[in-house]
C-alpha positions in Angstrom: 110.1 3.7 69.0 110.8 5.6 72.0 109.2 8.8 73.1 111.4 11.2 75.2 110.3 13.5 78.0 109.8 16.2 75.6 107.6 14.2 73.3 110.1 14.0 70.5 109.9 10.5 68.9 113.0 8.9 68.2 113.9 5.8 66.5 116.8 3.4 65.3 116.0 4.9 61.7 116.2 8.4 62.9 119.3 8.0 64.9 120.8 6.2 61.9 119.9 9.3 59.7 121.4 11.6 62.2 124.7 9.6 62.4 125.0 9.4 58.6 124.4 13.3 58.4 127.3 14.0 60.8 129.4 11.4 58.9 128.5 13.2 55.4 129.7 16.5 57.0 132.9 15.2 58.3 133.6 13.6 54.9 132.9 16.9 53.2 135.3 18.6 55.4 138.0 16.1 54.9 137.5 16.1 51.0 137.3 20.0 50.4 140.0 20.9 53.3 138.2 24.3 54.1 140.5 25.1 57.0 143.9 26.5 56.5 147.1 24.8 57.7 144.9 22.1 59.2 146.0 18.3 59.0 143.6 16.1 57.2 143.6 12.2 57.5 141.2 9.4 58.2 141.6 9.5 61.9 138.4 11.8 62.5 136.4 9.4 60.5 137.6 6.3 62.6 137.0 8.2 65.8 133.4 9.3 64.7 132.6 5.7 63.8 133.7 4.5 67.3 131.8 7.1 68.9 128.7 6.1 66.9 129.4 2.4 67.6 129.5 3.2 71.5 126.3 5.4 71.5 124.4 2.8 69.4 125.5 0.0 71.6 124.6 1.6 74.8 121.2 2.8 73.5 119.9 -0.2 71.5 121.7 -3.3 72.7 121.1 -5.0 76.0 124.1 -6.6 77.8 123.2 -10.1 76.7 122.6 -8.9 73.0 126.0 -6.8 73.0 128.0 -10.0 73.9 126.2 -12.2 71.5 126.0 -9.8 68.6 128.2 -10.6 65.5 128.3 -6.9 64.7 129.7 -6.0 68.0 132.4 -8.6 67.5 133.1 -7.4 64.1 133.4 -3.9 65.4 135.9 -5.0 68.0 137.9 -6.9 65.6 138.0 -3.8 63.2 139.3 -1.7 66.0 142.1 -4.3 66.7 142.9 -4.3 62.9 143.2 -0.5 62.9 145.4 -0.6 65.9 147.7 -3.1 64.2 147.7 -1.1 61.3 148.7 2.0 63.2 151.6 0.1 64.5 152.7 -1.1 61.3 152.6 2.2 59.8 154.0 4.2 62.6 156.4 7.1 62.0 159.2 6.2 64.5 160.3 9.8 64.4 156.9 11.2 65.1 156.3 14.5 67.2 155.3 12.5 70.3 159.0 11.2 70.6 160.5 14.8 70.2 157.9 16.2 72.7 158.9 14.0 75.5 162.5 14.1 74.7 162.4 17.9 74.9 160.5 17.6 78.3 163.2 15.3 79.8 165.7 17.7 78.6 163.8 20.5 80.0 164.0 18.9 83.5 167.8 18.3 83.2 168.3 21.9 82.3 166.1 23.3 85.2 163.4 24.6 83.1 159.6 24.7 83.7 158.0 23.0 81.0 154.7 24.7 81.5 156.3 28.1 81.5 159.4 28.1 79.4 159.1 27.6 75.6 161.2 24.6 75.5 159.0 21.9 74.1 159.1 20.6 70.7 156.0 21.1 68.5 155.2 20.8 64.8 152.9 23.7 63.6 150.3 23.5 61.0 152.6 24.6 58.4 155.1 21.8 59.2 157.6 24.2 60.9 159.2 23.4 64.3 158.1 25.6 67.2 159.3 25.3 70.9 156.3 26.2 73.3 155.0 24.8 76.6 154.0 21.2 77.5 150.4 20.8 76.8 149.8 17.6 78.9 149.0 17.6 82.4 151.7 16.6 85.1 150.3 13.0 85.5 151.2 12.3 81.9 155.0 12.7 82.8 155.6 10.2 85.7 155.5 6.8 84.0 157.5 7.8 80.8 159.9 9.7 82.7 160.4 6.6 84.8 160.9 4.6 82.0 163.5 7.0 80.5 165.4 7.1 83.7 165.5 3.3 84.0 166.4 2.6 80.4 168.4 5.8 79.8 167.2 6.0 76.2 164.2 7.3 74.6 162.5 6.1 71.3 159.2 4.9 70.2 160.0 1.3 71.2 160.2 2.5 74.7 156.9 4.4 74.5 155.2 1.1 73.3 156.9 -1.2 75.7 155.7 1.0 78.8 152.1 1.2 77.1 152.0 -2.4 76.7 152.9 -3.1 80.2 150.2 -0.7 81.5 147.6 -2.2 79.0 148.5 -5.8 80.1 147.7 -4.8 83.6 144.3 -3.4 82.5 143.5 -6.5 80.4 144.5 -8.6 83.5 142.1 -6.7 85.7 139.4 -7.0 83.1 139.5 -10.8 83.0 139.5 -11.1 86.9 136.4 -8.7 86.9 134.4 -10.8 84.4 134.3 -14.4 85.3 130.9 -14.9 84.0 132.0 -14.1 80.3 132.9 -17.0 78.1 136.7 -17.2 77.4 136.3 -17.3 73.6 134.4 -14.0 73.7 136.8 -12.6 76.5 139.9 -13.2 74.2 138.7 -10.6 71.6 138.3 -7.9 74.4 141.5 -8.8 76.0 143.2 -8.3 72.7 141.6 -5.0 72.2 142.6 -3.7 75.7 146.2 -4.9 75.1 146.8 -3.2 71.6 144.5 -0.2 71.8 146.6 3.3 71.8 149.9 1.7 72.5 151.2 4.2 69.9 149.8 7.2 71.9 150.6 8.4 75.5 147.3 7.4 76.8 147.7 4.1 78.7 147.8 5.7 82.0 144.4 7.3 81.2 143.1 4.1 79.9 144.4 2.4 83.3 142.7 5.1 85.4 139.5 5.0 83.4 139.1 1.3 83.7 140.0 1.3 87.5 137.2 3.8 88.1 134.7 1.6 86.3 135.9 -1.6 88.3 135.7 0.5 91.6 132.2 1.8 90.8 130.9 -1.7 90.2 132.9 -3.4 92.9 131.4 -4.9 96.1 132.9 -2.9 99.0 132.1 -0.4 101.7 131.0 2.9 100.4 133.5 4.8 102.3 136.5 2.7 101.1 134.9 3.2 97.5 134.9 6.9 98.0 138.6 7.1 99.2 139.9 5.0 96.3 137.7 7.1 93.8 139.2 10.3 95.2 142.6 9.1 94.8 142.0 7.7 91.4 140.1 10.8 90.1 142.7 13.3 91.7 145.8 11.6 89.8 143.8 10.6 86.9 142.8 14.3 86.1 146.4 14.8 85.8 147.0 12.4 83.0 144.6 13.5 80.2 141.5 15.7 80.2 139.3 12.5 79.2 139.2 11.9 83.2 137.9 15.3 83.7 134.5 14.1 81.9 134.1 11.1 84.2 134.8 13.4 87.3 132.2 15.9 86.2 129.7 13.3 85.6 130.4 11.5 89.0 130.0 14.7 91.2 127.0 16.0 89.2 125.3 12.8 90.1 126.3 12.9 93.6 126.1 16.6 94.6 123.6 18.1 92.2 121.1 15.3 91.7 121.3 13.2 94.9 122.1 16.3 96.9 124.7 14.5 99.0 126.6 17.4 100.3 129.2 15.2 101.9 130.5 14.7 98.4 131.9 18.1 98.5 134.5 16.8 100.8 135.4 14.1 98.1 135.5 16.9 95.4 137.8 18.8 97.8 140.1 15.8 98.0 140.3 15.6 94.4 141.1 19.2 94.1 143.8 19.0 96.8 145.7 16.2 94.9 145.5 18.4 91.7 146.5 21.6 93.3 149.5 19.9 95.3 150.6 18.1 92.1 150.6 21.3 90.1 152.2 23.8 92.6 155.9 22.9 91.6 155.0 24.1 88.0 152.7 27.0 89.0 148.9 26.6 89.0 148.3 29.2 86.4 150.9 27.9 84.0 149.5 24.5 84.1 146.1 25.9 83.5 147.2 27.9 80.4 149.2 25.1 78.9 146.6 22.5 79.2 142.7 23.3 79.7 143.0 26.9 78.3 145.2 25.7 75.4 142.9 23.1 74.2 139.6 25.3 74.5 141.0 28.4 72.7 141.2 27.3 69.0 143.0 30.3 67.6 145.9 30.0 70.1 145.8 26.3 69.6 146.5 26.5 65.8 149.4 28.6 66.2 151.4 26.1 68.5 150.5 22.6 67.1 148.9 20.9 64.3 145.2 21.0 64.2 143.2 18.1 63.0 139.7 18.9 62.4 136.9 17.4 64.7 133.4 17.5 63.6 132.0 20.2 66.1 135.3 22.3 66.2 135.6 22.3 62.4 132.2 23.7 62.1 133.1 26.7 64.3 136.4 27.2 62.3 134.6 27.2 59.1 131.9 29.7 60.4 134.5 31.9 62.0 133.0 31.4 65.3 136.1 30.1 67.1 135.7 32.6 69.9 132.4 31.1 71.4 133.5 27.5 70.8 134.3 27.0 74.5 130.9 28.3 75.7 129.0 26.2 73.1 130.9 23.1 74.3 130.1 23.8 78.1 126.4 24.2 77.2 126.2 21.0 75.2 128.1 19.1 77.9 125.5 20.4 80.5 122.7 19.4 78.2 124.0 15.9 78.0 124.3 15.6 81.6 120.4 16.7 82.1 119.3 14.4 79.3 120.8 11.3 80.9 119.2 11.7 84.3 117.4 8.2 83.7 120.6 6.4 83.2 122.6 4.8 85.9 126.1 6.2 86.6 128.1 4.0 84.4 125.9 4.3 81.5 126.0 8.1 81.9 129.8 8.1 82.0 129.9 6.1 78.7 127.3 8.3 76.8 128.7 11.7 78.0 132.3 10.6 77.3 131.3 9.4 74.0 129.5 12.7 73.2 132.7 14.5 74.5 134.8 12.9 71.9 132.8 14.8 69.3 133.1 18.0 71.4 136.8 17.9 71.9 139.0 20.3 69.7 140.6 17.5 67.8 139.5 13.9 67.2 141.3 12.2 70.3 141.8 8.6 68.8 144.0 8.2 72.0 140.9 8.0 74.1 139.3 5.1 72.1 140.6 2.5 74.5 139.2 4.3 77.4 135.8 5.0 76.0 135.2 1.5 74.6 136.7 -0.2 77.8 134.4 1.8 79.8 131.5 0.6 77.6 132.6 -3.1 78.2 132.3 -2.5 82.0 128.9 -1.0 81.7 127.7 -3.9 79.8 129.3 -6.5 82.1 127.8 -4.6 85.0 124.2 -5.3 83.6 124.8 -9.0 82.6 122.4 -10.6 85.0 123.6 -8.3 87.9 122.0 -5.7 90.0 122.5 -2.3 88.5 125.2 -0.4 89.9 123.2 2.6 91.1 119.7 3.9 90.3 119.0 7.4 89.4 118.0 9.7 92.3 119.0 6.9 94.8 119.4 8.4 98.1 
């Protein structure tokens, strides 16, 4: 049993009961379908179980135990099977294909996808609505290049691009973990290769893993800082999962370590973001991405809503208006209560918690979250920890 700084006694049993309670609430929501026009399927349960797997592994399994555990192995095999299942049952005419096709058409026609209502969406009642593009600009580049090179667009192209990016990630993982046995490494490589290839999230996986690799790399601090600024700047323009890592990183460096020089690094990240968004209009990009995902009422009018555990509760209690503020408070509490963890571990824990705070169950970030867990565990495999809390 572990006693926290607040004197609250925690144990595996208590954590398991809390986890089961959350799962029970989520199952009740999926069974009784209390939110009108929402889409209900098994994905929220899958995401919830992965988050529980990550948090449990981070809290109760040492690196040695993690890589020796049969339950961890079964967990990864289950996720691989799920990834294969998603591919086999894929709807090749899904919304994602039409969203990007309408985006490419918008560029051809000289429209601003963050301002003009030209992007294909399927709303909660199944009708088609043309609104703004809801992903950051960094999501566009690799898929647009693939479209320009191949002069065609379908789900096959999306999967091919994602497999190439994932293969690079898997290769970097192999090169960065020479102390892992090959037979164990094979399962993790297969996971990294197949995870989320049916989504548009492989760029986010690449950036997440690259940030993890650089944080534990043996290099001069100034070089590390420059590379991280570039990765975080462009990474923040892929999907909002990267914003979680950025927040944890600069909270640790500036607020906790009081290293004011990192204001320059944060400024560099912001400069990359601003310069990249200026062509589309800064306010346009903000309204179509961050504000869109936090404002539940507006979001449900534009696209299909899939209930996530926390956001669903706010829907049911008719408290959608305060949802963004509660998310910010819970995120801040998670930062404060992980002060005794090193940087990579905190990124894993808070990213996992954020998966429950996001408006919808973002299964597209499972690869990024679990990949970051792998790096954090490798970092502690008989090696000196990455950074100690309050290290000056």
